[in-house]
N, C-alpha and C positions, 0 to 999 in steps of 0.2 A: 557575550552578551547574548549578540543576535546569529545564535547558531544560523538561524531559517537561512540568513544569506549564503551561506557557505554549505553546499550539500554535501553531505556524508555519501560517500562512495559502497557498492554489497558489504553486507557485514563482513567482512575480512574472515569469517569462520564458511560461513555459507555460498557454495557457489550459486550461482542462477537457475541449473540442475539441481542441485538440492532445495534446495528452496520450493519449483516444480514439485519434487518427491514429497516432501510436506504439504505442499497444499494439498495432491491427489489424494494422500494420504489422511486428509483432514487435522491436522497436526496444528497446520498452518490458515493463518486464514490471510487473501492477498486482495489489499485493496489500490481501485486504480482513483485517485484522487483528482482526474479534470475533469478536465467540462464535458459537456455532451456531444459538443460539436466536434471538441476534439477526439474523442471515442469514434467517433462516423467519421472520421476521416483518417487517419491511421491503426484504427483496429482496435486492442484488447490485449491483455496476457492471458491465453489459455486459464481458466480456474479461478478470473478477480470476479472483482463484487464493484458495482463501481457509485461509489459515493465523494459526491463533489469536496474538496478542503474544507467550505462553508459549512459545510454538516457534520462531518466527523466528530464532534465533542458531543452532538446532540443524538445523533445515529449510538454513538460507544459507552454512552451514559446507564449504565445497570440502574441507577437510580430514575432516568429522564425516563419521558412517557413515551418515547421515541425514541428507546433502544433494541433494537438488532440484535437476538441473539443468537446468530452467525458472531460474535465478535466472544461471543462467555469462553473463558480459559483455553483461546487459541494466544499465541504469540502472535501479532501482527504485522505484514506485510506490507507499504506504502511505496506507490509510486506514481508521479507526472510523468510527463515531460519535459522536463532539466532537472530535480532532484530539489528543487527552492519549496512546492507547493506542500512534496513529500515531505520534506525537515518540520514545515509547521506542521503538519498531519499526526507526524513523529513522537512531536514535542504535545501535544493534546495527550495518545494514548494515551505515552507515560504520566502523567501530569494525573489523570484517570486512572493508573497502576495497572495498563499494559505492557508488557515488554513489545518493543516494535522496533523493527528494521526500515529504515529510511535505503528502498534500491535505487534510488536517485533516478533517472530520468528512463523513461519506457525504451528510449535506445539500448540502453543498459543489459534491457528485459532482453534485447531484438540479438545483442551482441554475445550476449551470452549464452545463445540456442535455444531463452526459451520461446513457446510455440504461438504463436500471436490465430486470433481470431476477427473474423470483420463482427461488426456489431448495425 
């Protein structure tokens, strides 16, 4: 019922390196749903865009006035600090018709060898 309380691990068929490769190739959109202060404290994944979880549905809704065209036609991979917020974001994206992957927490990205950039 409340799946967002139990964050999903990275998609079982994709490693973080494969996610990074798809992001670099423009096939996947990587979204950091943490708050701005968290990004400044730890950096973010290379290639990720920042959209806080509270704004994700508004930015991803193709019928809405604030639609971000970077979402169009892509699988969306989301992460946060520990996986809870990214789980909520993935559910919201799936309700909008996207294929969404909850990568869990930022530490999963780092431990998986994903590159980090400071903001």
